C-alpha positions as CSV (number, residue, x, y, z in Angstrom):
1,M,-49.3,73.5,21.3
2,E,-50.6,73.0,24.8
3,S,-48.6,69.8,25.2
4,F,-45.5,71.6,24.0
5,S,-46.1,74.4,26.7
6,A,-46.7,71.8,29.4
7,E,-43.5,70.0,28.4
8,I,-41.5,73.2,28.7
9,R,-43.0,74.0,32.1
10,T,-42.1,70.6,33.5
11,N,-38.5,71.0,32.3
12,T,-37.9,74.3,34.1
13,V,-36.8,75.0,37.6
14,D,-39.4,76.0,40.2
15,A,-37.8,79.3,41.1
16,G,-40.5,81.9,41.1
17,P,-42.4,83.7,38.3
18,R,-41.8,82.8,34.7
19,T,-40.9,85.1,31.9
20,V,-42.7,85.0,28.6
21,S,-40.2,82.3,27.6
22,G,-41.2,80.0,30.4
23,Y,-37.9,80.3,32.2
24,S,-37.5,82.0,35.6
25,L,-35.3,85.0,36.3
26,L,-33.0,82.7,38.3
27,E,-32.6,80.5,35.3
28,Y,-31.7,83.5,33.2
29,I,-29.0,84.5,35.7
30,Y,-27.5,81.0,35.3
31,F,-27.9,81.2,31.5
32,F,-26.0,84.5,31.5
33,F,-23.0,83.0,33.4
34,F,-23.1,79.7,31.5
35,F,-23.0,81.5,28.1
36,A,-20.5,84.1,29.3
37,V,-18.0,81.6,30.6
38,A,-18.5,79.2,27.6
39,G,-17.9,82.2,25.4
40,W,-14.7,83.0,27.3
41,I,-13.5,79.4,27.0
42,W,-14.3,79.4,23.3
43,E,-12.6,82.7,22.6
44,C,-9.5,81.9,24.7
45,S,-9.2,78.5,23.0
46,L,-9.4,80.0,19.6
47,Y,-6.5,82.3,20.3
48,L,-4.6,79.6,22.2
49,V,-4.8,77.3,19.2
50,R,-4.2,79.9,16.5
51,D,-1.5,82.1,18.2
52,H,-0.3,79.9,21.0
53,V,-1.1,82.7,23.4
54,L,-3.7,82.8,26.3
55,V,-5.5,86.0,26.1
56,N,-8.4,87.2,28.3
57,R,-10.9,88.0,25.5
58,G,-13.5,89.7,27.7
59,T,-14.0,93.4,28.6
60,K,-13.9,92.3,32.2
61,Y,-11.1,90.7,34.3
62,G,-13.0,87.5,35.2
63,P,-13.4,84.4,33.1
64,W,-16.4,85.6,31.1
65,V,-17.2,87.4,27.9
66,P,-20.4,89.3,28.6
67,I,-21.5,89.6,24.9
68,Y,-22.0,85.8,24.9
69,G,-24.0,85.9,28.2
70,Y,-26.3,88.7,27.0
71,G,-26.5,87.3,23.5
72,G,-27.5,83.9,24.9
73,I,-30.2,85.5,27.0
74,L,-31.5,87.4,24.0
75,V,-31.6,84.3,21.9
76,I,-33.4,82.2,24.5
77,L,-35.9,84.9,25.4
78,L,-36.7,86.1,21.8
79,L,-36.6,82.7,20.1
80,Y,-38.6,80.7,22.6
81,R,-41.8,80.9,20.6
82,F,-40.0,79.5,17.6
83,R,-38.6,76.4,19.3
84,H,-40.8,74.2,17.2
85,S,-38.7,75.2,14.1
86,K,-34.9,74.6,14.2
87,L,-34.6,76.5,10.9
88,R,-36.3,79.6,12.4
89,V,-34.1,79.4,15.5
90,F,-31.0,79.2,13.3
91,L,-32.0,82.1,10.9
92,Y,-33.4,84.4,13.6
93,G,-30.4,83.5,15.8
94,I,-28.2,84.8,13.0
95,L,-30.2,88.0,12.7
96,I,-30.4,88.7,16.5
97,S,-26.7,87.8,17.1
98,T,-25.4,89.8,14.1
99,V,-27.3,92.9,15.1
100,F,-26.2,92.5,18.7
101,E,-22.6,91.9,17.7
102,Y,-22.6,95.0,15.5
103,L,-24.1,97.3,18.1
104,T,-21.8,95.9,20.8
105,S,-18.8,96.6,18.6
106,V,-19.9,100.2,18.1
107,V,-20.5,100.8,21.8
108,L,-17.1,99.3,22.7
109,E,-15.2,101.3,20.1
110,Y,-16.9,104.6,20.8
111,G,-17.7,104.1,24.5
112,L,-14.5,102.4,25.7
113,N,-12.2,103.3,22.8
114,V,-11.3,99.6,22.2
115,V,-11.7,97.1,19.4
116,Y,-12.1,93.6,20.7
117,W,-12.6,92.0,17.3
118,D,-11.9,92.9,13.7
119,Y,-13.3,90.8,10.8
120,S,-11.8,93.1,8.1
121,E,-9.9,90.3,6.5
122,D,-12.9,87.9,6.6
123,F,-15.1,87.1,3.6
124,L,-18.3,89.2,3.5
125,N,-17.6,91.4,6.5
126,F,-19.2,94.8,7.2
127,Q,-16.9,97.5,8.7
128,G,-14.9,94.7,10.3
129,R,-17.6,94.5,13.0
130,I,-19.6,91.5,11.6
131,S,-18.9,88.8,9.0
132,L,-20.6,85.9,7.4
133,V,-18.5,83.3,9.2
134,S,-19.2,84.8,12.7
135,S,-22.9,85.2,11.9
136,L,-23.2,81.6,10.8
137,A,-21.3,80.5,13.9
138,F,-23.8,82.4,16.1
139,G,-26.7,80.7,14.3
140,V,-25.2,77.4,15.3
141,F,-24.7,78.7,18.8
142,S,-28.3,79.7,18.9
143,L,-29.4,76.2,18.1
144,L,-27.0,74.8,20.7
145,G,-28.2,77.3,23.3
146,T,-31.9,76.7,22.7
147,Y,-31.9,72.9,22.3
148,V,-28.9,71.7,24.3
149,F,-27.3,74.2,26.8
150,A,-30.5,75.9,28.3
151,P,-32.1,72.4,29.0
152,V,-28.8,71.1,30.4
153,V,-28.4,74.2,32.7
154,T,-32.0,73.8,33.8
155,A,-31.5,70.0,34.5
156,I,-28.5,70.8,36.7
157,L,-30.4,73.5,38.6
158,R,-33.2,71.0,39.2
159,K,-30.7,68.8,41.1
160,M,-29.7,71.6,43.4
161,S,-31.6,72.6,46.5
162,P,-33.5,76.0,46.2
163,T,-31.1,77.4,48.8
164,T,-28.0,76.3,46.9
165,R,-29.4,77.6,43.6
166,R,-30.1,81.0,45.2
167,N,-26.8,81.2,47.1
168,V,-24.6,80.3,44.1
169,A,-26.5,82.9,42.0
170,I,-25.8,85.5,44.6
171,V,-22.1,84.6,44.7
172,L,-21.8,84.7,40.9
173,C,-23.6,88.1,40.8
174,C,-21.4,89.5,43.5
175,L,-18.2,88.3,41.7
176,Y,-19.5,89.9,38.5
177,G,-20.4,93.1,40.4
178,L,-16.8,93.2,41.9
179,D,-15.4,92.7,38.4
180,I,-17.5,95.7,37.1
181,L,-16.2,97.7,40.1
182,A,-12.6,96.8,39.2
183,C,-13.2,97.9,35.7
184,I,-14.6,101.3,36.9
185,I,-11.5,101.7,39.2
186,F,-8.7,100.3,37.0
187,G,-10.3,100.5,33.6
188,F,-11.7,97.8,31.5
189,N,-9.6,94.8,30.5
190,P,-7.2,96.2,28.0
191,A,-7.3,92.9,26.0
192,S,-3.6,93.2,25.2
193,G,-2.6,91.2,22.2
194,L,-6.0,91.8,20.5
195,S,-6.3,93.4,17.2
């Protein structure tokens, strides 16, 4: 186990104190944006292929879907100790992501009065908020996030100077903050064309 911990420590960015998962806060900021943008690309691509329409699938105006960013962080943070077992990462990833997707759906519907997804027609769905297919997909995304994407993001960060890492993170956070401000002023992205 000690060699496993040492391996993880050497694969992370030297960017301040580590969380319980071995990654730094700066790495989590980058994980959030990576997963949020990847989620936006994934969601927009699905609609583009299926309906031949480009739709901004996020609650914000920018090219990110926050549920993927926060979900990715939850998976990396909570499943770090299970990295030795791909089966556990997959199964717990399904559990974490499904609960998170359900709760997010409830908050969006009752807090913002919008429905950003509806699985009512999918096999084995619950209230149209979660479904077997989406849960299995998030299990696969948990594996990819844990074993592929987080290490790739960390490897890219290692190639950047500490100043560049910090400055890019500040710019990304400022852009996200401006997006939240725009949502407060103009309302959240209406997600026109969504069910």
